[in-house]
N, C-alpha and C positions, 0 to 999 in steps of 0.2 A: 591609800590602798587598804581595803578592809581585809582583815585576816579571818579566814574561815576556820572555825573550831568545831570539833565534834562534841557530843554530850559529855564524854568523859574528860576531855580537855577543859571544857568550861567548868566542870565540877572541881577539878584539881585547882584551877586558878581561883575560883571562888573560895575554896577552903583555905588556900594560902593567904588570900586577902583578909580572911577572918581570923588569922592567927595560927593556922595549922602549918607545920613544917614538913617539907618533903625530904625524905632520906632514901639513900640507895646504898646497899651493902657494898663494901669495897674489899671484903675478904674473899679468899679463894673458895670458900664453901658457899658463897652467895648468901642469899637471904631475901633478895628481891628489893622491891621499891615499896615505900609506904608513906602515908601521911599520918602525922601524930598531932593531936590537939595540944597547943601550948608549947610545942617543941619536941624534938627527938630526945628520948630518954627522960622526959619530964613526967611520965606516968599518965598522961591524958589518953583519951580514946585514940585508937589507931585503926586505920583501914588500908588494905592492900591497894596498890596501884599497878596497872599493867606497865611494864617497862617500855612498850611501844608508845604509850602516851607521853612518858617522860622524854623519850628520844625525839618525838615529833615536836614537843614544845621547845626543846633545846634548839632544834633545827630552825624553828620559826623565830628564835631570839626572844622568847617570852620568859624563859627561866635561865639562870646561870648557876653553875656548880661552884660550891665552896668546898674545897677538899678538906677531908678529915678522915680519921680512922677510929673505929672500924666502919663508920658510915660517912658517906659524902652527903652534905646537905645542900639544898638549893634555895635560892631566893628568886623572887619575881624581878624582872627587869622593868625599867620605866615604861617600856612598850606594853607590857602586860598590865600595868597599873592603869593605863588609859582605856582598857577594854571595858 
């Protein structure tokens, strides 16, 4: 079964495949979702990500959350690596 992905979903997966890390703020103040080159907090380039994109990729089983504080980080699942 082929998984249908939108432009922003494909972009996020491609970034993660090329070494960018996805982070989501877990604090009460929020802070949103972002991709950062080389890893969260490593000082690389960063770009915002719509939380709906993160949610939809989780629902499709393409990313999984690794809990942390003050940001949760995500990794690609094997299913996403095959895309």
